[in-house]
C-alpha positions as CSV (number, residue, x, y, z in Angstrom):
1,M,31.6,45.8,114.0
2,L,32.5,48.6,111.8
3,L,34.7,46.9,109.5
4,A,34.4,43.3,107.7
5,W,38.4,42.5,107.3
6,P,39.2,42.3,103.9
7,A,42.6,41.5,102.8
8,L,44.9,43.2,104.9
9,A,47.4,44.5,102.7
10,C,44.9,46.2,100.4
11,A,42.2,46.8,103.3
12,F,41.3,50.8,104.0
13,A,43.6,51.6,101.2
14,A,40.8,53.3,98.9
15,P,39.0,56.1,99.4
16,H,35.3,56.1,100.3
17,P,33.5,55.4,96.5
18,G,31.2,58.0,95.4
19,T,33.7,61.2,95.8
20,D,34.5,63.8,93.2
21,E,36.4,66.3,94.9
22,P,40.1,67.1,92.6
23,T,43.0,65.0,94.4
24,S,44.8,67.8,95.6
25,T,41.6,68.9,97.8
26,R,41.3,65.8,98.5
27,A,44.9,65.5,99.8
28,A,45.0,68.8,101.8
29,A,41.9,67.7,103.8
30,F,43.4,64.4,104.2
31,D,46.5,66.0,105.4
32,A,45.2,68.5,107.6
33,T,43.0,65.8,109.5
34,L,46.4,64.0,109.8
35,R,47.9,66.8,111.7
36,K,44.8,66.8,113.7
37,V,44.9,63.1,115.0
38,T,48.9,63.1,115.5
39,G,48.8,66.8,117.0
40,P,48.2,68.2,120.5
41,E,45.1,68.0,120.0
42,S,44.7,64.5,120.0
43,L,45.8,64.6,123.5
44,D,42.9,66.0,125.0
45,S,40.5,64.2,122.3
46,S,37.8,61.7,123.9
47,S,38.1,58.0,122.5
48,D,34.6,58.3,120.5
49,A,36.0,61.8,119.1
50,Y,39.0,60.5,117.8
51,D,37.7,57.5,116.3
52,A,35.4,59.6,114.3
53,D,38.3,61.8,113.3
54,L,40.0,58.4,112.0
55,E,37.2,57.4,110.0
56,R,37.2,60.8,108.5
57,L,40.7,60.3,107.9
58,R,39.7,57.0,106.0
59,A,37.1,58.4,103.6
60,L,39.8,61.4,102.8
61,L,42.7,59.0,101.8
62,P,43.4,59.9,98.3
63,A,43.6,56.7,95.8
64,D,46.8,55.7,94.8
65,D,49.1,57.3,97.1
66,P,50.9,55.2,98.6
67,A,53.0,57.8,101.0
68,R,49.7,59.2,102.4
69,D,48.6,55.4,102.7
70,V,51.8,54.4,104.8
71,R,50.8,57.7,107.2
72,F,47.3,56.4,107.4
73,R,47.9,52.9,108.2
74,S,50.1,53.8,111.0
75,V,47.8,55.8,113.1
76,Y,44.2,53.9,111.9
77,C,45.6,50.5,113.4
78,G,44.9,52.2,117.0
79,S,41.2,52.9,116.2
80,S,39.1,51.1,118.8
81,K,36.8,49.9,116.0
82,W,39.3,46.6,115.7
83,K,37.4,44.3,118.0
84,D,39.4,41.4,116.7
85,I,42.8,41.1,118.6
86,E,44.7,38.7,116.3
87,R,43.3,40.7,113.2
88,G,44.2,44.1,114.9
89,L,48.2,42.6,115.1
90,E,47.8,41.6,111.6
91,Y,47.0,44.8,110.3
92,S,49.4,46.6,112.5
93,D,52.1,44.0,111.1
94,T,51.0,45.4,107.6
95,A,51.2,48.7,108.6
96,L,55.2,48.0,110.0
97,K,56.4,46.1,107.2
98,L,55.1,49.1,104.8
99,A,56.5,52.2,106.7
100,R,59.8,50.0,106.8
101,D,59.7,50.1,103.2
102,A,59.0,53.2,102.6
103,R,61.6,54.5,104.9
104,D,59.1,56.6,107.1
105,P,60.4,56.7,110.5
106,A,57.7,58.6,112.4
107,S,55.0,56.1,110.8
108,E,57.3,53.1,112.0
109,A,57.5,54.3,114.9
110,R,53.4,54.7,115.3
111,A,53.1,51.2,113.7
112,I,55.3,49.5,116.2
113,L,53.5,51.5,119.3
114,C,50.4,50.2,117.6
115,R,51.4,46.7,117.2
116,T,52.5,46.6,120.9
117,N,49.1,47.3,122.3
118,Y,48.1,44.3,120.5
119,I,51.1,42.4,121.7
120,Q,50.6,43.2,125.4
121,L,46.8,42.1,124.9
122,T,47.8,38.4,123.3
123,S,51.3,38.0,125.2
124,G,51.4,39.9,128.0
125,T,53.2,42.9,129.5
126,Q,56.9,42.1,129.7
127,R,56.7,41.4,125.4
128,G,55.6,44.6,125.0
129,L,58.5,46.4,126.7
130,P,61.0,45.4,124.1
131,E,58.8,46.7,121.2
132,V,58.2,50.6,122.9
133,E,62.4,50.3,122.7
134,K,62.7,50.2,119.2
135,A,60.3,53.0,118.9
136,I,62.5,55.0,121.2
137,A,65.4,54.2,119.3
138,L,64.0,55.6,116.1
139,L,62.9,58.7,117.4
140,Q,65.9,59.9,119.0
141,E,66.5,62.2,116.3
142,G,64.1,64.5,117.9
143,Q,62.0,65.5,114.9
144,E,58.9,64.6,116.1
145,P,58.9,65.6,120.0
146,Q,55.4,64.8,120.5
147,L,55.4,61.4,119.3
148,L,58.5,60.7,121.4
149,A,56.6,61.9,124.6
150,E,54.0,59.5,123.5
151,A,56.9,56.2,123.3
152,L,58.3,57.6,126.3
153,E,54.9,58.0,128.2
154,M,54.0,54.0,127.2
155,R,57.2,52.8,128.3
156,G,57.0,54.5,131.7
157,D,53.2,52.8,131.9
158,L,54.4,49.2,131.3
159,L,57.5,49.7,133.4
160,S,55.2,50.9,136.2
161,L,53.1,47.8,135.4
162,L,56.0,45.9,135.7
163,G,56.5,47.5,139.4
164,E,59.5,49.9,138.2
165,Q,58.0,52.8,139.5
166,A,61.4,55.0,139.5
167,K,62.4,54.3,136.1
168,A,58.8,54.7,135.1
169,M,58.5,58.2,136.8
170,L,61.9,59.5,134.9
171,D,60.3,58.0,131.3
172,F,57.0,60.2,132.4
173,Q,59.8,63.3,133.2
174,R,61.3,63.0,129.8
175,A,57.9,62.9,128.3
176,R,57.0,65.9,129.8
177,A,59.9,67.7,128.4
178,A,59.4,66.2,124.9
179,Y,56.1,67.8,125.0
180,R,57.2,70.8,126.0
181,Q,59.8,70.6,123.0
182,A,56.8,70.0,120.9
183,G,54.9,73.0,121.8
184,I,52.8,71.7,124.4
185,D,52.7,73.7,127.3
186,R,49.8,72.6,129.6
187,E,49.7,69.4,131.5
188,V,48.8,66.2,129.0
189,E,46.1,64.5,131.0
190,P,47.0,61.1,129.9
191,L,50.3,61.7,131.6
192,M,49.1,63.1,134.3
193,L,46.9,59.9,135.1
194,S,50.0,57.6,134.5
195,M,51.8,59.7,137.2
196,A,49.1,59.3,139.5
197,V,48.6,55.7,138.9
198,A,52.9,55.5,139.5
199,Y,52.3,57.0,143.0
200,R,49.1,55.0,143.5
201,R,51.4,51.5,143.3
202,M,54.4,52.5,144.7
203,G,52.6,53.1,147.9
204,D,52.4,57.3,148.0
205,S,48.8,57.7,148.5
206,E,49.0,61.3,149.3
207,Q,50.6,62.3,146.1
208,A,48.0,60.3,144.2
209,E,45.4,61.6,145.8
210,R,46.6,65.2,144.9
211,L,47.0,64.7,141.6
212,I,44.1,62.7,141.0
213,R,41.6,65.2,142.5
214,A,43.3,68.0,140.8
215,A,42.9,66.4,137.6
216,L,39.3,65.3,138.3
217,Q,38.7,69.2,138.9
218,R,40.1,70.0,135.4
219,M,38.1,67.2,134.1
220,Q,34.7,68.4,135.3
221,D,35.7,72.1,134.7
222,R,35.7,71.0,130.8
223,N,33.1,68.7,131.0
224,D,35.3,65.8,130.0
225,W,33.2,63.2,131.1
226,E,35.2,60.2,130.1
227,G,38.1,61.8,131.7
228,V,36.2,62.1,134.9
229,A,34.7,58.3,135.1
230,T,39.0,57.6,134.9
231,Y,40.2,59.6,137.3
232,L,36.8,58.4,139.2
233,I,38.1,54.8,138.9
234,Q,41.9,55.6,140.1
235,L,40.4,57.3,143.3
236,G,38.5,54.4,144.0
237,F,41.3,52.0,143.5
238,L,43.2,54.8,145.9
239,Q,40.9,54.2,148.4
240,G,40.4,50.8,148.5
241,E,44.0,50.1,149.2
242,S,44.1,52.3,151.4
243,G,41.3,50.3,153.5
244,S,38.6,52.5,153.1
245,Q,36.4,50.2,151.2
246,D,32.8,52.1,151.9
247,K,34.6,55.4,150.5
248,A,35.9,53.3,147.4
249,F,32.7,51.6,146.7
250,A,30.7,55.4,146.5
251,T,33.5,56.3,144.2
252,F,33.0,53.4,142.0
253,R,29.4,53.9,141.8
254,E,29.8,57.2,140.8
255,A,32.3,56.4,138.4
256,E,29.8,54.2,136.9
257,R,26.7,56.1,136.4
258,V,28.8,59.3,134.9
259,A,30.5,56.5,132.1
260,R,26.6,55.0,131.6
261,Q,25.1,58.1,131.5
262,H,27.3,59.5,128.7
263,G,28.0,56.5,127.0
264,D,31.6,55.3,128.0
265,A,31.4,51.4,127.6
266,Y,34.8,50.8,128.8
267,N,34.8,53.0,132.0
268,R,31.6,51.6,133.1
269,N,32.6,47.9,132.8
270,A,36.0,48.7,134.5
271,A,34.3,50.7,137.2
272,M,32.0,47.6,138.0
273,L,34.9,45.2,138.5
274,G,35.9,48.1,141.0
275,L,32.7,47.8,142.5
276,A,32.6,44.0,142.6
277,E,36.1,44.2,144.5
278,A,34.6,46.7,146.9
279,Q,31.6,44.8,147.7
280,I,33.6,41.4,148.0
281,A,35.8,43.1,150.9
282,L,32.6,44.6,152.5
283,G,31.3,41.1,152.6
284,D,28.7,41.3,149.7
285,P,29.4,38.5,147.5
286,D,26.2,38.1,145.6
287,G,26.2,41.7,144.6
288,A,29.9,41.5,143.5
289,L,29.0,38.5,141.7
290,A,26.1,39.9,139.9
291,M,28.4,42.8,139.3
292,L,31.0,40.5,137.6
293,A,28.1,39.1,135.3
294,Q,27.7,42.8,133.8
295,A,31.4,43.6,133.9
296,R,32.2,40.5,131.8
297,A,29.2,40.8,129.9
298,G,30.1,44.5,128.8
299,F,34.0,43.4,128.2
300,A,32.6,40.5,125.8
301,A,30.5,42.8,123.5
302,D,33.5,44.8,123.2
303,R,36.1,41.7,122.5
304,D,38.0,43.3,125.0
305,T,39.8,40.4,126.9
306,S,42.3,42.6,129.0
307,N,40.6,42.1,132.2
308,D,39.9,38.4,131.9
309,D,42.3,37.8,134.9
310,M,40.7,40.2,137.1
311,L,37.5,39.0,136.0
312,L,38.6,35.2,136.9
313,M,40.2,36.4,140.3
314,L,37.3,38.2,141.8
315,T,35.0,36.0,140.9
316,G,37.0,33.4,142.8
317,Q,37.2,35.7,145.8
318,A,33.2,36.2,145.5
319,L,32.6,32.4,145.3
320,A,35.0,31.7,148.1
321,R,32.9,34.2,150.7
322,Q,30.0,32.2,149.6
323,G,32.1,29.1,151.0
324,Q,32.1,27.7,147.4
325,H,35.6,27.5,147.7
326,T,35.8,24.5,145.0
327,A,34.4,26.7,142.3
328,A,36.5,29.4,143.5
329,M,39.7,27.5,142.8
330,E,38.8,26.6,139.7
331,R,38.8,30.1,138.6
332,Y,42.0,30.4,140.3
333,R,43.4,27.9,138.1
334,Q,42.4,29.8,135.1
335,A,43.3,33.4,136.4
336,L,47.1,31.9,137.5
337,P,48.4,31.8,133.8
338,L,46.9,35.1,132.7
339,I,48.3,36.8,135.6
340,E,51.7,35.2,135.0
341,R,51.6,36.0,131.2
342,N,51.5,39.7,132.3
343,G,54.4,39.9,134.9
344,N,52.4,41.5,137.5
345,D,53.5,40.2,141.2
346,R,51.2,42.5,142.8
347,Y,48.3,40.6,140.9
348,L,50.2,37.4,141.7
349,A,50.2,37.8,145.3
350,M,47.0,38.6,145.6
351,L,46.0,35.3,143.9
352,Y,48.3,33.2,145.7
353,K,46.8,35.2,149.3
354,A,43.1,34.2,147.4
355,Q,44.0,30.9,146.9
356,A,45.6,29.1,149.9
357,A,42.8,30.8,152.0
358,S,40.4,28.6,149.6
359,Q,42.5,25.4,150.2
360,E,42.8,25.6,153.8
361,A,38.8,25.6,154.0
362,L,39.1,22.8,152.1
363,G,41.2,20.8,154.2
364,W,44.1,20.9,151.4
365,T,46.6,21.8,154.4
366,A,49.9,21.4,152.8
367,S,48.8,23.4,149.6
368,A,47.7,26.0,151.8
369,L,50.9,26.7,153.4
370,S,52.6,25.9,149.9
371,D,50.6,29.0,148.5
372,Y,51.0,31.2,152.0
373,K,54.9,30.7,151.5
374,R,54.5,32.0,148.0
375,Y,52.5,35.0,149.0
376,A,54.7,36.0,151.6
377,D,57.4,35.6,149.4
378,L,56.2,38.1,146.8
379,Q,55.1,40.5,149.5
380,L,58.8,40.7,150.7
381,K,59.6,41.3,147.3
382,L,57.5,43.3,146.5
383,Q,58.0,45.5,150.0
384,G,61.6,45.4,149.2
385,K,61.0,46.7,145.5
386,M,58.4,49.3,146.9
387,R,61.2,50.3,149.3
388,L,63.8,51.1,146.7
389,E,61.5,53.2,144.3
390,Q,60.1,54.7,147.0
391,G,63.8,56.3,147.8
392,R,64.3,57.5,144.7
393,M,61.2,59.9,143.8
394,L,61.8,63.3,144.0
395,E,59.1,64.8,146.0
396,Y,60.3,64.0,149.6
397,E,63.5,64.4,151.8
398,Y,65.5,61.0,151.6
399,E,65.6,60.2,155.3
400,I,62.1,61.0,156.2
401,R,60.3,59.2,153.2
402,R,62.4,56.0,153.5
403,R,62.0,55.5,157.5
404,D,58.0,56.4,156.9
405,F,57.4,54.1,154.0
406,E,59.1,51.4,155.6
407,N,57.7,51.9,159.4
408,R,54.5,51.8,157.5
409,Q,55.0,48.7,155.4
410,L,56.2,46.5,158.2
411,R,53.5,47.7,160.6
412,A,51.0,46.6,157.8
413,E,52.6,43.7,157.0
414,A,52.8,42.5,160.8
415,D,49.2,43.4,161.1
416,S,48.1,41.2,158.2
417,K,50.2,38.3,159.2
418,Q,49.0,38.5,162.8
419,Q,44.7,38.5,161.1
420,E,45.9,35.6,159.1
421,V,47.0,33.9,161.9
422,A,43.9,34.3,163.9
423,T,41.6,33.7,161.3
424,L,43.3,30.2,160.4
425,E,42.4,29.6,164.3
426,A,39.0,30.5,164.0
427,V,37.9,29.1,161.3
428,R,39.7,26.0,160.6
429,R,41.3,25.2,163.9
430,W,44.5,23.9,162.2
431,Q,46.5,21.2,163.3
432,S,49.2,21.6,166.0
433,L,51.6,21.6,163.4
434,A,50.4,24.3,161.5
435,I,49.7,26.4,164.6
436,V,53.4,26.0,165.2
437,L,54.9,27.0,161.8
438,A,52.2,30.2,161.8
439,A,54.1,31.0,165.1
440,L,57.2,30.9,163.5
441,F,56.3,32.8,160.5
442,V,54.9,35.6,162.9
443,A,58.4,35.2,164.4
444,L,60.5,35.4,161.4
445,L,58.3,38.9,160.4
446,S,58.9,40.1,164.0
447,S,62.6,39.4,163.7
448,L,62.8,41.5,160.1
449,A,60.5,44.0,161.5
450,W,63.4,44.7,164.5
451,R,66.3,44.3,162.0
452,Q,64.9,47.0,159.8
453,W,64.1,49.2,162.6
454,R,67.8,49.0,163.9
455,K,69.5,49.6,160.3
456,S,67.1,52.5,160.1
457,R,68.5,53.9,163.1
458,H,72.1,53.2,162.3
459,L,71.1,54.9,159.0
460,R,69.7,57.9,160.3
461,D,73.1,58.2,162.4
462,L,75.3,57.9,159.7
463,T,77.7,60.9,159.4
464,L,78.6,60.7,156.4
465,L,75.3,61.5,154.3
466,D,74.4,65.2,153.2
467,P,71.4,65.6,155.4
468,L,69.5,67.8,152.4
469,T,69.5,65.0,149.5
470,G,70.7,61.7,151.2
471,I,73.5,61.3,149.2
472,A,77.0,61.3,150.2
473,N,78.7,64.6,151.8
474,R,82.3,65.5,151.2
475,P,83.8,62.9,153.6
476,G,81.7,60.4,152.3
477,I,82.3,60.7,148.6
478,E,86.1,61.4,149.4
479,R,85.9,58.0,151.0
480,E,84.2,56.0,148.1
481,A,86.6,57.8,145.7
482,A,90.1,56.7,147.9
483,R,88.5,53.1,148.3
484,A,87.9,53.4,144.2
485,L,91.3,54.5,143.3
486,D,93.0,52.0,145.9
487,A,90.9,49.0,143.7
488,S,91.7,50.4,140.6
489,A,95.2,50.5,141.7
490,R,95.0,46.8,142.7
491,N,93.2,45.0,139.8
492,G,95.0,47.4,136.8
493,T,91.1,49.0,136.2
494,P,90.1,52.3,134.9
495,L,88.5,55.2,136.9
496,S,86.9,57.6,136.2
497,L,85.2,61.1,138.3
498,L,82.6,63.7,137.2
499,M,82.7,67.3,138.9
500,L,79.2,68.5,138.7
501,D,77.9,72.1,139.0
502,L,74.3,73.1,138.8
503,D,74.4,76.5,136.5
504,H,73.6,79.8,137.7
505,F,72.1,78.3,141.0
506,K,73.0,81.4,143.3
507,S,69.9,83.1,141.1
508,I,67.2,80.5,141.8
509,N,68.0,80.8,145.6
510,D,67.8,84.7,145.0
511,R,64.4,84.7,143.1
512,Y,62.4,81.7,144.7
513,G,64.1,81.7,148.4
514,H,66.3,78.8,149.7
515,A,63.5,76.3,150.0
516,A,63.0,76.3,146.8
517,G,66.8,75.9,145.9
518,D,67.0,72.8,148.4
519,K,64.1,71.1,146.4
520,V,66.1,71.6,143.3
521,L,69.2,70.1,144.9
522,R,67.0,66.9,146.4
523,A,65.2,66.7,142.7
524,T,68.8,66.8,141.0
525,A,70.8,64.2,143.5
526,A,67.2,61.6,143.5
527,V,67.3,62.0,139.1
528,W,71.0,61.2,138.7
529,Q,70.8,58.3,141.2
530,A,68.4,57.0,139.0
531,Q,70.5,57.3,136.1
532,L,73.7,55.7,138.1
533,R,74.6,52.4,138.5
534,G,74.6,51.0,142.3
535,R,78.7,51.1,142.6
536,D,78.6,54.3,140.7
537,P,79.0,56.7,144.3
538,L,77.2,60.6,144.2
539,G,78.0,62.7,146.6
540,R,77.3,66.4,147.3
541,I,80.6,68.4,148.2
542,G,79.0,71.7,149.3
543,G,76.3,74.3,147.6
544,E,75.3,72.9,144.5
545,E,78.9,71.2,143.4
546,F,78.7,67.3,143.0
547,V,80.9,64.2,142.3
548,V,80.4,60.7,141.0
549,V,83.1,58.4,141.3
550,C,82.5,56.1,138.2
551,P,84.7,52.5,138.8
552,D,85.3,50.5,135.9
553,T,85.5,53.1,133.8
554,T,87.2,54.5,130.9
555,L,87.0,58.6,130.5
556,E,85.0,57.7,127.0
557,Q,82.4,56.1,129.0
558,A,82.4,58.7,131.6
559,L,81.4,61.3,129.1
560,L,78.5,59.1,128.4
561,V,77.8,58.8,131.9
562,A,77.7,62.9,132.1
563,G,75.7,63.4,129.1
564,R,72.9,61.1,130.5
565,L,73.3,62.8,133.8
566,R,72.9,66.6,131.9
567,E,69.9,65.3,129.9
568,A,68.5,64.0,133.2
569,A,68.8,67.4,134.5
570,H,67.2,69.0,131.8
571,G,63.9,67.1,132.0
572,L,63.2,68.6,135.8
573,R,59.9,70.3,136.0
574,F,59.4,72.5,139.0
575,D,56.0,73.9,138.2
576,D,54.8,74.1,141.8
577,I,57.9,76.6,141.8
578,D,57.7,77.9,138.6
579,P,56.9,76.5,135.2
580,T,59.4,78.1,133.5
581,L,62.0,77.0,135.9
582,A,64.9,75.0,134.2
583,V,67.7,73.5,135.7
584,S,71.2,72.7,133.2
585,V,74.8,71.4,134.5
586,S,78.3,71.8,133.6
587,I,80.5,68.6,133.9
588,G,83.9,68.0,134.0
589,A,85.4,64.7,133.3
590,A,88.7,63.0,134.5
591,Q,90.6,59.7,134.7
592,A,92.6,58.3,137.2
593,R,96.3,57.8,135.7
594,K,97.6,54.4,135.5
595,S,100.6,55.4,136.9
596,G,99.4,56.1,140.0
597,D,97.1,59.0,141.5
598,S,96.2,60.4,144.7
599,C,92.4,61.4,145.1
600,D,93.1,65.1,145.3
601,A,94.9,64.7,142.0
602,L,92.3,63.4,140.6
603,I,89.5,65.7,141.9
604,D,91.8,68.7,140.7
605,R,91.9,67.6,137.3
606,A,88.1,67.3,137.1
607,D,87.8,70.4,138.9
608,A,89.8,72.1,136.2
609,A,87.9,70.6,133.5
610,L,84.7,71.5,134.9
611,Y,86.3,75.2,135.2
612,R,86.7,74.7,131.4
613,A,82.9,73.9,131.1
614,K,81.9,76.7,132.3
615,Q,84.1,79.1,130.7
616,Q,83.0,78.0,127.7
617,G,79.4,78.6,128.0
618,R,78.0,76.0,130.7
619,D,75.2,73.4,130.1
620,R,78.0,71.0,128.5
621,V,80.5,68.4,129.3
622,E,84.7,68.6,129.0
623,S,87.5,66.5,130.1
């Protein structure tokens, strides 16, 4: 380990001894290096190169310079040289306190983001989310757009881990906009990786593979071998989740080779985890256990405990493949609290399924049934969330995407359960009661699939949806507005309405064609839906004009909603159409009168406010 952990309140504050440069020269060199480790160049830097820059920064830190010491600590706590997590957390706490005392918001935000990484490792993903929120709140003034982008990207990563893919993608879009504001016009590779992983987690393998393969080519072109290994690992996971275990094994093997050849310890360990998972699926538990032993030793050498849950679960699965179910159950028991702490329902479902299979093999029928029930409940929850997240994404038409995704998931679910029943019958010859319960379980899934199919047909036939965007059309939104007005008058609650018009939309159609214009409309509707409450209907009333009905909302509150929608439109990117294409919107807001109001009158007032917004320069909100 590079550092010896002296008292953290003063550790690393002094420069290396033996330097006799003038203070001003050291300070200028320190500032230049700090700009390098916090600026655009850092985004493409390898881990080793970034750590080397941090060590140079440490050597250049002038003595008795509290302001620079604060900035130094806020970035140095992110060095991968910190092997002891508790000590790293302690150091980041000190960095945070000094930044607050110095009233340095940027250093405070960096220290919070650094501290969040340690909190995740010690307390789980869910505990990290509120910390990132604090950093984002500090950066809302917009003076540090790159740091804001990094904070939004981190929050998106945490949301993605917790299964909130639509919210994660919105953060990733905001991060892209913030990077552009910082003058970074190229795609930021860590952000593109995060987006690919989010697509993979929500089941959109086509979009995920497109992003991963494009990034792989960029990494190979620039000889960025750490990046090559990282993207190969993600491709391997994608192939494994798609059922192509042979391809996954070959991809993980290539990732391990690249990482080993270029001294990339972390990616080599991660690739060995993927290899072990593929070996288990391919029926090679002996090879998997050997691979897991190597990965465990590698992570231990780096004092990296972030993958302990997967090491334990995969070891259990490999032991179960060997018939060592008692030993497998002990590994599952150790893995359970780690997975629960991280709040990852996907891993928890995998654990319950594996645990149930071993319990069944041991003859623990009641426990096996209980864990199969937990697994089924989690699968239904995950699939329901996947459908919701999938429906909010920006790339596909609403109706086609929802139908294909739901049918694919239902087919996979039914096939999986049928296979489970067949396996139970072949391996353990369950007693009559267990067979009846399994049959009832399959019948329940079939009933759910039938009901979902009927619901899909019903939704497709609805005449109140706009076929292009999947939101309400004019009759549909007028009906929603009328209902909301009735409820407002009946309950004495406020009601507001927003009229939105995309600025200069005709020029988009004229310049890029109607297909591009349709894509802009779909993306805008989707990103607005993600910003609205579930009870705030959004409708398209024609062309580029939209309406939002806001029940239980005053005019002041509606103006805040309008501001969020305007900001969301600004965050949209259409690189496949034109990287310079930007979207803005003019918005008019009106509140229903307490004395009574008609739907037409409310819409007319909002339309008049919209007209004022357009007359006063567009890209604004008026009431």
